[in-house]
VOSE-675448 format. One line per 8 residues: number of its first residue (from 1); their letters; for each residue x, y, z of N, C-alpha, C, CB. Coordinates in nm, 4 decimals, padded with zeros to 6 digits. Last residue first. Glycine has a CB too. Layout:
N
NUM) a) X:Y:Z:X:Y:Z:X:Y:Z:X:Y:Z  ...
//
This chain:
182
182) addesses) 02.3413:02.1573:-00.7190:02.4071:02.2235:-00.8307:02.4580:02.1284:-00.9328:02.5182:02.3065:-00.7828  02.2602:02.0089:-00.5067:02.1590:02.0417:-00.6058:02.2226:02.0996:-00.7319:02.0577:02.1401:-00.5476  02.4876:01.9956:-00.3509:02.4386:01.8718:-00.4142:02.3385:01.9014:-00.5228:02.3756:01.7796:-00.3106  02.5062:02.2595:-00.2635:02.6128:02.2048:-00.3473:02.5657:02.0801:-00.4204:02.7363:02.1727:-00.2629  02.2764:02.2810:-00.1118:02.2890:02.3691:-00.2282:02.3988:02.3192:-00.3200:02.3177:02.5139:-00.1846  02.3287:02.0906:00.0835:02.2161:02.0689:-00.0053:02.2247:02.1575:-00.1277:02.0862:02.0935:00.0674  02.5528:02.2042:00.2102:02.5642:02.0762:00.1398:02.4508:02.0566:00.0405:02.5660:01.9610:00.2395  02.4812:02.4246:00.3503:02.5484:02.4478:00.2226:02.5632:02.3196:00.1423:02.6848:02.5100:00.2458
174) apdlgdee) 02.3852:02.3277:00.5843:02.2865:02.3714:00.4856:02.3513:02.3946:00.3505:02.2164:02.4987:00.5323  02.6070:02.2808:00.7458:02.5430:02.1662:00.6802:02.4413:02.2069:00.5750:02.4758:02.0796:00.7829  02.8886:02.4876:00.7227:02.7439:02.4886:00.7449:02.6804:02.3696:00.6728:02.6812:02.6226:00.6956  03.1960:02.3561:00.8608:03.1162:02.4142:00.7532:02.9688:02.4027:00.7864:03.1466:02.3456:00.6190  03.3631:02.2323:01.0405:03.3055:02.3615:01.0779:03.2271:02.4271:00.9676:03.4125:02.4535:01.1217  03.4485:01.9815:01.0052:03.5358:02.0859:00.9516:03.4825:02.2259:00.9821:03.5520:02.0683:00.8010  03.2302:01.8465:01.1056:03.3573:01.8376:01.1786:03.4529:01.9472:01.1331:03.4221:01.6989:01.1585  03.0465:01.9037:00.9057:03.0212:01.9546:01.0400:03.1486:01.9518:01.1235:02.9109:01.8731:01.1085
166) rreqaakk) 03.1666:01.7678:00.6955:03.1527:01.9137:00.6868:03.1304:01.9739:00.8256:03.0359:01.9518:00.5927  03.1391:01.5049:00.7901:03.2731:01.5608:00.7668:03.2681:01.7129:00.7616:03.3331:01.5056:00.6360  02.8600:01.4832:00.7919:02.9321:01.4755:00.9185:03.0735:01.5318:00.9048:02.9375:01.3305:00.9678  02.8129:01.4987:00.5171:02.7578:01.6008:00.6050:02.8308:01.6009:00.7381:02.6077:01.5785:00.6264  02.9361:01.2653:00.4331:02.9873:01.3941:00.3846:02.9386:01.5071:00.4740:02.9437:01.4190:00.2384  02.7696:01.0788:00.5612:02.9115:01.0842:00.5971:02.9720:01.2173:00.5533:02.9887:00.9663:00.5330  02.5296:01.1331:00.4246:02.5361:01.1528:00.5694:02.6809:01.1624:00.6157:02.4642:01.0385:00.6429  02.6018:01.0608:00.1668:02.5634:01.1997:00.1941:02.5734:01.2295:00.3429:02.4204:01.2277:00.1438
158) dlievltt) 02.6488:00.7866:00.2102:02.7576:00.8726:00.1636:02.7274:01.0198:00.1917:02.7816:00.8514:00.0134  02.3908:00.7029:00.2834:02.4994:00.6931:00.3810:02.6184:00.7794:00.3406:02.5436:00.5476:00.3970  02.2582:00.7504:00.0408:02.2143:00.8184:00.1633:02.3256:00.8173:00.2669:02.0873:00.7517:00.2208  02.3985:00.5772:-00.1289:02.3980:00.7208:-00.1559:02.3595:00.7995:-00.0303:02.3011:00.7534:-00.2710  02.3326:00.3325:-00.0096:02.4724:00.3753:-00.0111:02.4815:00.5247:-00.0364:02.5520:00.2983:-00.1177  02.0584:00.3326:-00.0674:02.1017:00.3318:00.0717:02.2480:00.3769:00.0822:02.0838:00.1911:00.1331  02.0552:00.3124:-00.3403:02.0109:00.4387:-00.2811:02.0518:00.4462:-00.1347:01.8585:00.4544:-00.2945  02.1655:00.0512:-00.3520:02.2248:00.1619:-00.4281:02.1824:00.2956:-00.3696:02.1842:00.1539:-00.5766
150) ndwyyitr) 02.0110:-00.1245:-00.1994:02.1412:-00.0809:-00.1478:02.2009:00.0356:-00.2247:02.2375:-00.1954:-00.1502  01.7066:-00.1398:-00.1130:01.7741:-00.1065:-00.2372:01.9069:-00.0439:-00.1962:01.6875:-00.0093:-00.3287  01.6392:-00.4027:00.1131:01.6754:-00.2639:00.0911:01.7348:-00.2504:-00.0472:01.7739:-00.2140:00.1987  01.3616:-00.6329:00.1276:01.5015:-00.5990:00.1032:01.5165:-00.4485:00.0855:01.5549:-00.6735:-00.0209  01.1691:-00.9174:00.1993:01.1855:-00.7734:00.2145:01.3329:-00.7426:00.1953:01.1339:-00.7232:00.3542  00.9560:-01.1668:00.0605:01.0880:-01.1226:00.1053:01.0886:-00.9706:00.1109:01.2009:-01.1754:00.0109  00.7172:-01.4200:00.0932:00.7423:-01.2760:00.0852:00.8824:-01.2485:00.1358:00.6371:-01.1950:00.1667  00.5222:-01.6671:-00.0533:00.6523:-01.6390:00.0069:00.6766:-01.4894:-00.0125:00.7688:-01.7272:-00.0579
142) hvtkeaag) 00.2324:-01.8736:-00.0515:00.2941:-01.7411:-00.0606:00.4319:-01.7422:00.0051:00.2041:-01.6344:00.0055  00.0245:-02.0876:-00.2313:00.1361:-02.0811:-00.1370:00.2032:-01.9460:-00.1600:00.2384:-02.2023:-00.1563  -00.3179:-02.1757:-00.2830:-00.2053:-02.0859:-00.3060:-00.1032:-02.0985:-00.1935:-00.2538:-01.9406:-00.3182  -00.5864:-02.3300:-00.4663:-00.4979:-02.3244:-00.3497:-00.3766:-02.2390:-00.3841:-00.4539:-02.4676:-00.3050  -00.9154:-02.3170:-00.5677:-00.7785:-02.2799:-00.6032:-00.6986:-02.2640:-00.4746:-00.7749:-02.1482:-00.6883  -01.1624:-02.5799:-00.6080:-01.1014:-02.4663:-00.5391:-00.9613:-02.4382:-00.5928:-01.0958:-02.4924:-00.3881  -01.2419:-02.8089:-00.7279:-01.3100:-02.6867:-00.7703:-01.2458:-02.5625:-00.7101:-01.4569:-02.6924:-00.7318  -00.9295:-02.9579:-00.7242:-01.0719:-02.9829:-00.7423:-01.1369:-02.8568:-00.7956:-01.1387:-03.0279:-00.6098
134) ekwsvsvr) -00.7220:-02.7273:-00.7102:-00.7402:-02.8451:-00.6253:-00.8890:-02.8762:-00.6270:-00.6867:-02.8215:-00.4774  -00.5002:-02.5525:-00.9123:-00.6384:-02.5977:-00.8947:-00.6391:-02.7258:-00.8129:-00.7080:-02.6201:-01.0319  -00.2587:-02.3253:-00.7714:-00.2950:-02.4414:-00.8518:-00.4396:-02.4780:-00.8215:-00.1998:-02.5618:-00.8237  -00.0003:-02.0739:-00.7278:-00.1372:-02.1253:-00.7119:-00.1611:-02.2416:-00.8077:-00.2416:-02.0130:-00.7368  00.2309:-01.8941:-00.5584:00.2193:-02.0093:-00.6480:00.0817:-02.0696:-00.6227:00.3356:-02.1157:-00.6243  00.3660:-01.5792:-00.5264:00.2463:-01.6599:-00.5010:00.2400:-01.7701:-00.6052:00.1164:-01.5725:-00.5043  00.5966:-01.3788:-00.3790:00.5843:-01.4851:-00.4787:00.4642:-01.5698:-00.4375:00.7168:-01.5724:-00.4892  00.6596:-01.0437:-00.3283:00.5761:-01.1566:-00.2892:00.5648:-01.2537:-00.4059:00.4359:-01.1089:-00.2437
126) tsyldpal) 00.8785:-00.8142:-00.2023:00.8488:-00.8964:-00.3192:00.7771:-01.0208:-00.2711:00.9786:-00.9331:-00.3988  00.9219:-00.4886:-00.0956:00.8604:-00.6168:-00.0646:00.8350:-00.6898:-00.1955:00.7283:-00.5987:00.0166  01.1776:-00.2546:00.0019:01.0869:-00.3164:-00.0952:01.0348:-00.4497:-00.0431:01.1578:-00.3365:-00.2302  01.2945:00.0561:00.0977:01.2601:-00.0777:00.1437:01.1540:-00.1343:00.0508:01.2104:-00.0761:00.2914  01.3220:00.3149:00.0251:01.4252:00.2232:-00.0225:01.4012:00.0793:00.0223:01.5606:00.2693:00.0257  01.1239:00.4618:00.1488:01.1164:00.4456:00.0032:01.2184:00.3468:-00.0532:01.1354:00.5788:-00.0631  01.2138:00.4474:00.4268:01.1000:00.3686:00.3783:01.0939:00.3562:00.2264:00.9723:00.4297:00.4274  01.4023:00.6181:00.5242:01.4500:00.4984:00.4558:01.3371:00.4156:00.3940:01.5281:00.4131:00.5521
118) galegdll) 01.2681:00.8169:00.6596:01.3427:00.8543:00.5398:01.3917:00.7338:00.4601:01.4601:00.9402:00.5780  01.1684:00.6809:00.8838:01.0758:00.7263:00.7801:01.1477:00.7619:00.6505:00.9971:00.8462:00.8295  01.3227:00.6131:01.0977:01.3335:00.5287:00.9791:01.2455:00.5753:00.8637:01.2981:00.3875:01.0145  01.2530:00.7922:01.3007:01.3856:00.8022:01.2399:01.3971:00.7235:01.1100:01.4901:00.7541:01.3372  00.9054:00.7707:01.2468:01.0151:00.8339:01.3204:01.1435:00.8380:01.2409:01.0390:00.7617:01.4499  00.8064:00.4528:01.1146:00.7776:00.5876:01.1635:00.9033:00.6439:01.2295:00.6575:00.5869:01.2638  00.8379:00.1925:01.0474:00.8990:00.2910:00.9581:00.8633:00.4341:00.9963:00.8566:00.2646:00.8151  00.6923:00.0335:01.2111:00.8350:00.0424:01.2394:00.9024:00.1509:01.1567:00.9019:-00.0911:01.2134
110) slfdgned) 00.4461:00.0227:01.0964:00.4614:00.1156:01.2084:00.6081:00.1300:01.2478:00.3788:00.0684:01.3287  00.4684:-00.1836:00.9168:00.4803:-00.0470:00.8649:00.4946:00.0554:00.9773:00.3588:-00.0127:00.7788  00.4180:-00.4185:01.0508:00.5578:-00.3804:01.0321:00.5729:-00.2383:00.9807:00.6251:-00.4757:00.9369  00.1988:-00.5610:01.1448:00.2024:-00.4174:01.1653:00.3437:-00.3630:01.1461:00.1505:-00.3825:01.3045  00.2305:-00.8331:01.1249:00.1548:-00.7672:01.0197:00.1582:-00.6164:01.0294:00.0137:-00.8135:01.0226  00.4351:-01.0397:01.2034:00.4326:-00.8999:01.2420:00.3634:-00.8217:01.1319:00.5758:-00.8455:01.2683  00.4072:-01.2813:01.0759:00.3690:-01.2730:01.2161:00.3587:-01.1295:01.2633:00.4677:-01.3479:01.3017  00.2675:-01.3277:00.7683:00.3719:-01.2534:00.8370:00.3273:-01.2333:00.9817:00.4008:-01.1160:00.7662
102) gsdaaasp) 00.0746:-01.4416:00.6200:00.1286:-01.5237:00.7264:00.2417:-01.4551:00.8004:00.1759:-01.6544:00.6712  -00.0460:-01.2810:00.4431:00.0589:-01.3671:00.3896:00.1207:-01.4545:00.4967:00.1660:-01.2841:00.3235  -00.2150:-01.1218:00.5895:-00.2733:-01.2335:00.5155:-00.1671:-01.3293:00.4656:-00.3549:-01.1824:00.3988  -00.0368:-00.9279:00.6798:-00.0959:-01.0178:00.7781:-00.1553:-01.1406:00.7088:-00.2041:-00.9446:00.8602  00.0180:-00.8038:00.4382:00.1277:-00.8676:00.5116:00.0723:-00.9653:00.6135:00.2161:-00.7621:00.5812  -00.2313:-00.7048:00.3751:-00.1701:-00.8025:00.2850:-00.0562:-00.8741:00.3544:-00.1197:-00.7347:00.1569  -00.2707:-00.5191:00.5776:-00.3562:-00.6377:00.5753:-00.2994:-00.7442:00.4838:-00.4972:-00.6011:00.5310  -00.0887:-00.3153:00.5115:-00.0625:-00.3999:00.6280:-00.1485:-00.5262:00.6296:-00.0859:-00.3211:00.7550
94) evetipls) -00.0019:-00.2924:00.1676:-00.1034:-00.2731:00.2702:-00.0735:-00.3648:00.3884:-00.2454:-00.3004:00.2137  00.2666:-00.1339:00.0183:00.2137:-00.2612:00.0668:00.1149:-00.2319:00.1774:00.3274:-00.3556:00.1169  00.3860:00.1020:-00.0430:00.2659:00.0683:-00.1193:00.2038:-00.0632:-00.0764:00.2982:00.0627:-00.2657  00.6124:00.1111:00.1068:00.5106:00.2124:00.1362:00.3810:00.1840:00.0612:00.5624:00.3520:00.1002  00.7789:-00.0753:-00.0051:00.7079:-00.1132:00.1171:00.5983:-00.0140:00.1518:00.8052:-00.1246:00.2330  00.7414:-00.1073:-00.3569:00.8020:-00.0381:-00.2433:00.7168:-00.0658:-00.1191:00.8141:00.1164:-00.2704  00.6934:-00.4430:-00.4857:00.6465:-00.3071:-00.4588:00.7321:-00.2410:-00.3525:00.4997:-00.3080:-00.4150  00.6379:-00.7082:-00.6917:00.7439:-00.6349:-00.6234:00.7010:-00.4899:-00.6097:00.8793:-00.6461:-00.7000
86) evlitfed) 00.5074:-01.0232:-00.7356:00.4718:-00.8828:-00.7173:00.5827:-00.8155:-00.6378:00.3337:-00.8678:-00.6451  00.4600:-01.2968:-00.9344:00.5631:-01.2253:-00.8591:00.5253:-01.0783:-00.8565:00.7055:-01.2459:-00.9218  00.2929:-01.5955:-00.9607:00.2753:-01.4509:-00.9661:00.3812:-01.3871:-00.8773:00.1313:-01.4090:-00.9214  00.2534:-01.8918:-01.1312:00.3426:-01.8177:-01.0432:00.3225:-01.6693:-01.0675:00.4907:-01.8581:-01.0658  00.0606:-02.1741:-01.1384:00.0671:-02.0366:-01.1870:00.1476:-01.9573:-01.0855:-00.0765:-01.9748:-01.2080  00.1161:-02.5201:-01.2134:00.1210:-02.4068:-01.1224:00.1235:-02.2739:-01.1987:00.2431:-02.4179:-01.0317  00.1516:-02.7501:-01.3520:00.0129:-02.7115:-01.3256:00.0038:-02.5880:-01.2365:-00.0620:-02.8269:-01.2611  00.4375:-02.6279:-01.5088:00.3565:-02.7485:-01.4873:00.2120:-02.7065:-01.4636:00.4106:-02.8327:-01.3667
78) eesegeae) 00.4170:-02.2931:-01.4776:00.5134:-02.4019:-01.4656:00.4360:-02.5258:-01.4235:00.6281:-02.3677:-01.3627  00.3714:-01.9631:-01.5976:00.3168:-02.0975:-01.5765:00.4317:-02.1965:-01.5661:00.2196:-02.1378:-01.6916  00.3683:-01.6286:-01.4602:00.4186:-01.7326:-01.5494:00.3553:-01.8663:-01.5112:00.5741:-01.7411:-01.5432  00.3617:-01.2781:-01.4223:00.2931:-01.4068:-01.4056:00.3492:-01.5052:-01.5058:00.1390:-01.3921:-01.4233  00.4565:-00.9958:-01.2387:00.4869:-01.0871:-01.3473:00.4206:-01.2208:-01.3202:00.6390:-01.1039:-01.3646  00.4410:-00.6532:-01.1619:00.3891:-00.7876:-01.1433:00.4276:-00.8706:-01.2641:00.2352:-00.7868:-01.1226  00.6984:-00.4313:-01.0396:00.5878:-00.4700:-01.1270:00.5376:-00.6072:-01.0858:00.6312:-00.4700:-01.2760  00.9809:-00.3115:-01.0221:00.8590:-00.2774:-00.9491:00.7403:-00.3065:-01.0387:00.8594:-00.1281:-00.9035
70) epyqgidi) 01.2148:-00.5802:-01.0674:01.1437:-00.4629:-01.1181:01.0203:-00.4383:-01.0322:01.1039:-00.4817:-01.2675  01.4635:-00.6802:-00.8294:01.3429:-00.7063:-00.9084:01.2783:-00.5760:-00.9528:01.2426:-00.7901:-00.8280  01.8108:-00.5975:-00.8720:01.6875:-00.5873:-00.7963:01.5681:-00.6177:-00.8858:01.6739:-00.4480:-00.7338  02.1139:-00.7033:-00.8560:02.0083:-00.7061:-00.9574:01.8741:-00.7123:-00.8859:02.0258:-00.8277:-01.0554  02.3197:-00.7281:-00.6684:02.2786:-00.5951:-00.7119:02.1754:-00.5919:-00.8232:02.3966:-00.5208:-00.7558  02.3726:-00.9702:-00.5630:02.4696:-00.9206:-00.6620:02.4259:-00.7880:-00.7246:02.4901:-01.0247:-00.7720  02.1567:-01.0033:-00.3906:02.2931:-01.0055:-00.3360:02.3959:-00.9516:-00.4339:02.3309:-01.1465:-00.2962  01.9460:-01.0092:-00.5706:01.9586:-00.8941:-00.4811:02.1006:-00.8873:-00.4253:01.8551:-00.9024:-00.3657
62) gvelgtvy) 01.9910:-01.2625:-00.6860:01.9974:-01.1415:-00.7683:02.0159:-01.0175:-00.6836:01.8719:-01.1278:-00.8524  01.9435:-01.4205:-00.4613:02.0758:-01.4224:-00.5238:02.0941:-01.2981:-00.6102:02.0949:-01.5506:-00.6086  01.6722:-01.3615:-00.4210:01.7704:-01.3267:-00.3184:01.9126:-01.3253:-00.3747:01.7616:-01.4250:-00.2018  01.5564:-01.4669:-00.6556:01.5459:-01.3234:-00.6271:01.6519:-01.2804:-00.5266:01.4057:-01.2890:-00.5740  01.6187:-01.7391:-00.6200:01.6691:-01.6667:-00.7371:01.6647:-01.5162:-00.7161:01.5885:-01.7037:-00.8609  01.4712:-01.7859:-00.3866:01.6165:-01.8006:-00.3844:01.6793:-01.7273:-00.5019:01.6560:-01.9487:-00.3870  01.2125:-01.7487:-00.4870:01.2632:-01.6585:-00.3834:01.4156:-01.6662:-00.3768:01.2015:-01.6932:-00.2459  01.1981:-01.9660:-00.6670:01.1856:-01.8289:-00.7163:01.2439:-01.7299:-00.6160:01.0385:-01.7951:-00.7448
54) rdavlsar) 01.2245:-02.1772:-00.4829:01.3230:-02.1619:-00.5898:01.3188:-02.0195:-00.6466:01.2976:-02.2655:-00.7020  00.9957:-02.1423:-00.3265:01.1280:-02.1281:-00.2652:01.2367:-02.1083:-00.3700:01.1601:-02.2505:-00.1799  00.7985:-02.2001:-00.5186:00.8052:-02.0667:-00.4577:00.9426:-02.0427:-00.3958:00.6951:-02.0502:-00.3508  00.8611:-02.4710:-00.5664:00.8652:-02.3743:-00.6771:00.8785:-02.2330:-00.6209:00.7376:-02.3859:-00.7662  00.8160:-02.5742:-00.3096:00.9503:-02.5824:-00.3680:00.9658:-02.4851:-00.4850:00.9794:-02.7259:-00.4148  00.5423:-02.5283:-00.2857:00.6350:-02.4631:-00.1929:00.7766:-02.4647:-00.2485:00.6313:-02.5318:-00.0553  00.4491:-02.7003:-00.4846:00.4267:-02.5564:-00.4990:00.5209:-02.4782:-00.4065:00.2787:-02.5210:-00.4680  00.5242:-02.9447:-00.3685:00.5824:-02.9054:-00.4972:00.5664:-02.7556:-00.5205:00.5172:-02.9839:-00.6123
46) irresqge) 00.3612:-02.9351:-00.1396:00.5073:-02.9399:-00.1255:00.5750:-02.8962:-00.2549:00.5536:-03.0819:-00.0866  00.1079:-02.9365:-00.2605:00.1468:-02.8238:-00.1747:00.2991:-02.8206:-00.1575:00.0768:-02.8339:-00.0360  00.1133:-03.1866:-00.3906:00.1027:-03.0640:-00.4700:00.1447:-02.9419:-00.3879:-00.0413:-03.0461:-00.5220  00.1327:-03.3544:-00.1635:00.2388:-03.3558:-00.2652:00.2345:-03.2286:-00.3491:00.2253:-03.4797:-00.3561  -00.1084:-03.3003:-00.0343:00.0189:-03.2680:00.0314:00.1325:-03.2624:-00.0697:00.0508:-03.3711:00.1405  -00.2879:-03.4021:-00.2223:-00.2917:-03.2604:-00.1868:-00.1608:-03.2171:-00.1221:-00.4091:-03.2319:-00.0927  -00.2134:-03.6739:-00.2194:-00.2028:-03.5949:-00.3427:-00.2018:-03.4457:-00.3147:-00.3173:-03.6282:-00.4367  -00.2761:-03.7388:00.0457:-00.1386:-03.7509:-00.0007:-00.1169:-03.6698:-00.1277:-00.1030:-03.8975:-00.0249
38) arlgqiav) -00.5524:-03.7026:00.0434:-00.4700:-03.6161:00.1279:-00.3229:-03.6217:00.0850:-00.4839:-03.6570:00.2761  -00.6199:-03.9137:-00.1316:-00.6523:-03.7757:-00.1676:-00.5658:-03.6782:-00.0866:-00.8030:-03.7472:-00.1437  -00.5363:-04.1341:00.0174:-00.4751:-04.1073:-00.1132:-00.4994:-03.9633:-00.1577:-00.5297:-04.2042:-00.2186  -00.7086:-04.1074:00.2400:-00.5639:-04.1030:00.2576:-00.4923:-04.0713:00.1274:-00.5140:-04.2348:00.3132  -00.9579:-04.1441:00.1183:-00.9271:-04.0163:00.1838:-00.7767:-04.0001:00.2039:-00.9998:-04.0063:00.3192  -00.9244:-04.4109:00.0369:-00.9434:-04.3062:-00.0640:-00.9130:-04.1694:-00.0044:-01.0874:-04.3094:-00.1198  -00.9062:-04.5389:00.2874:-00.7945:-04.5475:00.1928:-00.8049:-04.4376:00.0872:-00.7913:-04.6862:00.1251  -01.1589:-04.4854:00.3935:-01.0402:-04.4329:00.4614:-00.9203:-04.4334:00.3666:-01.0088:-04.5157:00.5883
30) salvgfwi) -01.3155:-04.6305:00.2090:-01.3341:-04.4865:00.2259:-01.2121:-04.4224:00.2910:-01.4589:-04.4585:00.3096  -01.2267:-04.8915:00.2554:-01.2062:-04.8303:00.1234:-01.2192:-04.6783:00.1315:-01.3073:-04.8867:00.0213  -01.3141:-04.9284:00.5208:-01.1708:-04.9337:00.4887:-01.1414:-04.8675:00.3541:-01.1218:-05.0795:00.4870  -01.5917:-04.9134:00.4802:-01.5248:-04.8152:00.5663:-01.3755:-04.8116:00.5356:-01.5482:-04.8482:00.7161  -01.6239:-05.1402:00.3143:-01.6636:-05.0066:00.2684:-01.5960:-04.8967:00.3486:-01.8146:-04.9905:00.2771  -01.5461:-05.3478:00.4843:-01.4656:-05.3187:00.3652:-01.4996:-05.1816:00.3077:-01.4871:-05.4269:00.2586  -01.7601:-05.3270:00.6710:-01.6213:-05.3090:00.7141:-01.5301:-05.2767:00.5959:-01.5714:-05.4346:00.7859  -01.9800:-05.3885:00.5103:-01.9722:-05.2575:00.5752:-01.8280:-05.2277:00.6149:-02.0647:-05.2520:00.6992
22) glisvaal) -01.9092:-05.6535:00.4407:-01.9304:-05.5512:00.3379:-01.9203:-05.4110:00.3961:-02.0666:-05.5700:00.2714  -01.9087:-05.7829:00.6907:-01.7850:-05.7727:00.6126:-01.7958:-05.6645:00.5053:-01.7517:-05.9076:00.5476  -02.1820:-05.7608:00.7505:-02.0824:-05.6982:00.8382:-01.9505:-05.6811:00.7641:-02.0613:-05.7823:00.9662  -02.2881:-05.9153:00.5387:-02.3251:-05.7736:00.5550:-02.2227:-05.7004:00.6406:-02.4653:-05.7610:00.6184  -02.1806:-06.1661:00.5936:-02.1454:-06.0994:00.4682:-02.1777:-05.9501:00.4770:-02.2204:-06.1640:00.3491  -02.3084:-06.2189:00.8402:-02.1628:-06.2124:00.8328:-02.1177:-06.1389:00.7065:-02.1027:-06.3537:00.8362  -02.5785:-06.2238:00.7587:-02.5346:-06.1263:00.8587:-02.3827:-06.1099:00.8520:-02.5786:-06.1701:01.0012  -02.5773:-06.4435:00.5828:-02.6119:-06.3094:00.5339:-02.5654:-06.2008:00.6312:-02.7637:-06.2983:00.5117
14) velltfat) -02.5139:-06.6492:00.7644:-02.4237:-06.6201:00.6530:-02.4510:-06.4802:00.5991:-02.4395:-06.7252:00.5407  -02.7405:-06.6436:00.9297:-02.6087:-06.6177:00.9860:-02.5081:-06.5812:00.8770:-02.5598:-06.7394:01.0642  -02.9392:-06.7157:00.7431:-02.9467:-06.5875:00.8117:-02.8107:-06.5506:00.8717:-03.0545:-06.5916:00.9213  -02.8720:-06.9770:00.6798:-02.8667:-06.8737:00.5770:-02.8673:-06.7343:00.6392:-02.9843:-06.8890:00.4802  -02.6707:-07.1196:00.9389:-02.7979:-07.0982:00.8705:-02.7791:-06.9865:00.7683:-02.9120:-07.0631:00.9720  -02.3972:-07.3372:00.9397:-02.4507:-07.2029:00.9566:-02.5827:-07.1933:00.8825:-02.3507:-07.0957:00.9059  -02.4038:-07.6628:01.0980:-02.3817:-07.5725:00.9853:-02.4412:-07.4361:01.0192:-02.4445:-07.6297:00.8540  -02.3326:-07.9852:01.2089:-02.3615:-07.8460:01.2439:-02.3233:-07.7587:01.1247:-02.2842:-07.8020:01.3737
6) etqrkm) -02.4794:-08.2982:01.2080:-02.3940:-08.2024:01.1385:-02.4345:-08.0617:01.1808:-02.4042:-08.2195:00.9834  -02.4798:-08.5908:01.3828:-02.5382:-08.4569:01.3705:-02.4352:-08.3647:01.3048:-02.5823:-08.4010:01.5109  -02.5380:-08.9216:01.2968:-02.4398:-08.8150:01.3132:-02.5086:-08.6807:01.2930:-02.3216:-08.8320:01.2138  -02.7008:-09.1708:01.4753:-02.7130:-09.0689:01.3719:-02.6120:-08.9573:01.3987:-02.8578:-09.0124:01.3666  -02.6311:-09.5027:01.5226:-02.6263:-09.3660:01.5711:-02.6303:-09.2693:01.4536:-02.5006:-09.3428:01.6563  -02.8184:-09.7854:01.5394:-02.7372:-09.7012:01.4591:-02.7451:-09.5556:01.5080:-02.7788:-09.7128:01.3144
//
């Protein structure tokens, strides 16, 4: 009579296989959790960017129709986001703040030297910052727009045109300032 030999795994082989599978599933679970966390962070950043873009678009539309933002700060809440709007004359903006906001030309104030110095008070900067809590840290998205106050710019251009007309007519340009002051 022939004896049939049965082959089977030993207990040690089964334990080794289960251990390897356990480690592999642990690594997969860790990667999946990191992916879900990154997706949540990206979603919040995109939503915050959309909120900031919507505020900036509203400001730009208002500027186009002559409604300029007030020179002040305003803070509001929307969902889990805090929105801060700061509007300042460009002469009050620090160059480091422009560089921190991601502006590639952080030294833009140097452009206002020389001939453009007289126009600097009419140039404004409005910064929209949308922040939210991300775990223990606070994350922020910034959008900055720059614009001219066209009402004063038109006045300056009108005065310059009047001065040029007076010079063409042979009148003294110094008399313009005394007439305007009167």
